[in-house]
N, C-alpha and C positions, 0 to 999 in steps of 0.2 A: 890362453888355456882352453882346452877341450871342455866340451862338457862331461860329466863323468858317464859311463856305461852304464842304465838301465839294470844291469845283474848286478852292480854294487848296492841298490836298493837305496834308501834315504839316509845323508849324510845325517848323525844321531848332534846333537849341542855342542858338542865337545871334537867336533868334526872326525869320530873315528871309524868310520865308516859300516856302526853298526847302524841294522834296521832300527827303525823306532817302533817301538808300541804300536798294534793295533790298535788299542785304545785312543791312544796320538791324535791318529788318522779320522778313527770314526768319530771325538767331539770335532775334529777340525768339519768334517763333512758335515755334522751335525750343525756347528754354528754358521756355517755358509748355508744350509736349507731355513734356517731359522732369518738370517736375514732379508733372503730373497721373500718368504713368506711375507714377511714385515712390508714388501717394497711391492711386492707385488696383492696384498689384502686389499689396498685402496681401486687397484682397477677390476676388482671383482661386484665394487657398490652400483654399478649401472647392469638391472637387469636385461641380459641375451638371449630371453624367451620371446617369441612370439606373441607379443600384446598388441592386439588389432582389433579399434574397435570394431566393428559393422554395424550399418542400420539396421533399423526393426520395423517402427513406424516411422510415420511424417517428423515426431520429433526426436524421436529416444535412438539410442547406440548401447550395442550391447559387447561387452570385453571377457569370453568365455577361457577358464583356466583348463587345463589339465583335469584327466580323469584319476581317481586314486587317494591318497594321503599326501598333507607335504611333504619332499627332500629336498636331500641338497639336491638331488638330479633334476628335478623341478624350478628348482628356488623358488620354494612355499607355492609355485603360481599353480594351485590347483580350485580356485574358488572366483566366485563374480561378481564382474561390476558393473557397472552401467551409468549413464549421463543425458540427461534430455538439454536440448536448445533452444530457449529461448532465445526473444527479440530483446528481454534482460537482463540477460547472463545466463549460466549456466545450472542448475543441480545433478549431483552426483548421486547414486547412490550404491554406498560402500564403496572399502578403498582397498580394495586385497592387502597382502596379507607380509611385506615387504615394504620395509623403507623405498627400495630399487624400483620396486611393482609399482607403489605412487607412484614417483616422477617419471615411470613411463606410461603409467595411465594419466597423466596432467599433462605427458607429449600429444597423446594421442588427442584430444582433448585438443589442442592446439592445431593440431593439426587439422580438425574439422572445423573448428570456428574459431575467430578472435575476439567473440562475446568472455566477460568474464565468468570467472569461477565465481560465485556468487554462497552456495550451502552444499553442505554435503549430510545427508543423510544415514547415519548410522544404523541397520539391518537391525543387528544386536553382535554386543563385544565379545565375538569367538577371534581369536587370533588371526584364522585365517582370509580376517574381513577388516581388519582394522590395524595393522602394523604401516601401512599408509599411508592411515591420517596426517601424520608428519608432513608428508611433501604435498598437501592441500589445502592447510595448513599456511604453511609457506606461499602457495599460492595464494593464500587470499579469501578462501574461503570459511564461512565459520559451519559447528559442526553440531546437528541436532541429534539427540538420543529420546529414547524412552528413558523415565527415569526412576522403574524397576531395574535398569542397569546399576545400578549406584552399589546394587549388593557386592558385583562385579570385585570393583577396587576399593570398597572396606572389606570383605571376606580372605584376603590375601591371594585367590586364585588370578589376579593378574600377574601380583611380581609371580608366583606359581609357574606361570604359563611362560613368560617372559624368562626365564631360567632358562629352562628346556629349547624353545625355541632357538636359545644363542648358545645351548649345544648341541641341536640336531643340525641348527638352518647357516649356523657362520660364515660365510663372513656376512650374509644377507641377513641376520637379524644380529647384530652385536651389539655394541656396550652403549653404543649411540643411539643406538632405538628405546624408545619410552611410547607409553600408549598414554596417547591420548585422550583426556579427556571431552565432554561435548561444552562448548560456548552453551548450548540452550538445554534443559533436561527437560524433555512436552511428558506432560500428564494424560494419558486417555487418544484416544483422535484429533486432530486437527486437520485443518484447511488450509493453503493459502495460495494466493494468486499471485504470477510473475507473467512477465512478459506473451500474457494472450494465455497462457494455459492455468488450468485448475489442479493444482494437488491434494490427496487426501491422501493421510497419513494413515492408517486403520492400526491399531493397538488387535495384537492376537489375544489376549487376556490372558500372555503366560501359554508357549506351545516348546518348542526346539527351544528355546532362552528362555525367563522371563519376560524379558524387553521385547519380544521379536513385534521389529515393526514394517508391516508394507508399505509401496506407496504405488498410490492406482492417477497414471493420468487422465485425465476422465476426457481429452479430446479426442486424442488418442489409443482410448482404447488400452494401455498398457501398463499392468500390472507389475511391478518390479517382486515377487516375492520372496528374495531370500534364504533361507535355508527351513524355507515350512515346504519345501520342494525340491528335492535332490532328484536327478536327472541320471540314468547310465551309471550308478554306481550304488551302492549300501550306506543309505543312513547315516550321520553321526548323530546317536541319542544319550549319550552318556546321562545324564540324570535330567532332560527331560520329561516334561507334563505330556508324555504321549494320548493319553484322554483329553485334555485341551486341544492339542498339538490336531489331534483327529478335527474336530468341532473346529478349526480355524481352519480345517482341507474344505467341509463343507463351506464355511462361508465363503471362502477365495471363488470357488467352482460360483455363487450364487453375483458376483463381479459381473461377469461374460465378461472377461478380457480377451480381445483380439489378437493378444498376444501378452504371454508372461513368459517373464525372465524369472529361473530359479538362482539360489543359490551356488550350486554346483550340477554343471550337464549343461545342455543344447536348449536353444529357445524353446519357447513351447507356441501354437496356436490351437491344441484345442486342450488347454488343462484340463479337460474334466477327463479324458485322454492319459494324459502324460506325468500327471498325480498319482495313478495307479500302483507304481512302481514306490512309490512312500506307504498312501494311502494302505497298500495291502503286507507290509513288511512293517510297520507298525503292528496292526490288527494281528499280524498271526504271533508278533511277538508276546502282545498284552495278549490274546487266546494261550501261547504255551505257557509259558509261564506263569500268569491266574490260574492255568491248572495244575499246573508245580505247584503251587503256594497253597492252594486249596486240597491236595491230596498228602501233607506235609511232606511233599518229593524234596529230599537237599539240591543244590542247584545244580551242581557238578553230576549227577546220575543225567536229572532232567535235561541239562543238557547235552547228554552225550545222547539221549533217546529219542532229541527232536531232528525230522527231516530238515536239512539245513538247504539240502539239492537246487532247491528254487535260485536263490541267493550266492551260492557257492560260487563261481564262478567271475561274478562281477566284481569290478575291482573295489579295492577298500576291504573286503573280506577279511580274507584276514587281521587285518588290523580291527576291526571295528566291532566283526559278532560278535565276538564273545560278551566283552565287554557292555555291549548294546542293552546282551539278554540278560545279566546280570544286573544292572543296571535297571533296567525291568521287570525285574524276579525282583528286587527290593522294592520297588513302586509299588506292584501289587500286594506285597505285603504291606505294605502300609494303607493301600484302597481296601483294605479287607481289616486292619484295624480302625480303622476311619468307621467303616459301614457297622462293627459291631457295635464303635461309642454311641451312634447314634439311636 
């Protein structure tokens, strides 16, 4: 038999030559799409963004994410991480924002050295720095973090943020992604030695997050600053203690590092100069929102009045600035109430 002419349309179940309903065709196409998506999803578990480690000191290496906020386009690669190679193993600082990125970080470490991955220091428990911990844990690392991070797990924030990331960053963050708790909770500052190097873990006292840790590699004068420094983009402030954050920046300068590695943006060889954006932004938020609180000005009116021109063209401004300003407004209200009670 010859094939039916396309002008006759699709045969119905009874072979009567009538065109099948459009909804049947759409349903069939949707079924095909679902099958294809299921087949292709596993292929998206390996990050195909460029995760490349650059050497920044005799023993230190740095991986820099893209500017801006986490998105499907950048596959969540918008934060930094780094590692230090010693004669007795590797110390990693932060783990990037998806399991696939964590695996890419492990591959970069393996490219640089055959030394075992001994330890991961978590700067703070924000999603863009910790979802890669699964891969590093599988590679044999133990995980250290400051005990102030316990609140992240007990407050429900960890579950809420994971649900949000699963929606926004699927398949890079999916139902298999979990938030890994530390093997060791630290209390205050902690020093340790490994492979001939001295590591100083310095608690911020509460700044960008309650648990912010910095890591100073003494012999290299190399400072891992985490999200105390944002370079080239608007910082994420959220419910940070901006007053404590400014104090932590002053202490960081006093460490006199030769190289400082921020949580976002390029490495700095002049930390006093390169933290200016973060410091000035925090000061401006506190000044403008503090004045609004003192004048009993509603937030919406204050936000519309403020001149944001210095920051408006920076990456992440639209996504972060209004939320940063509102959170700072609330914090300035609280500081005003606390001051009145004294």
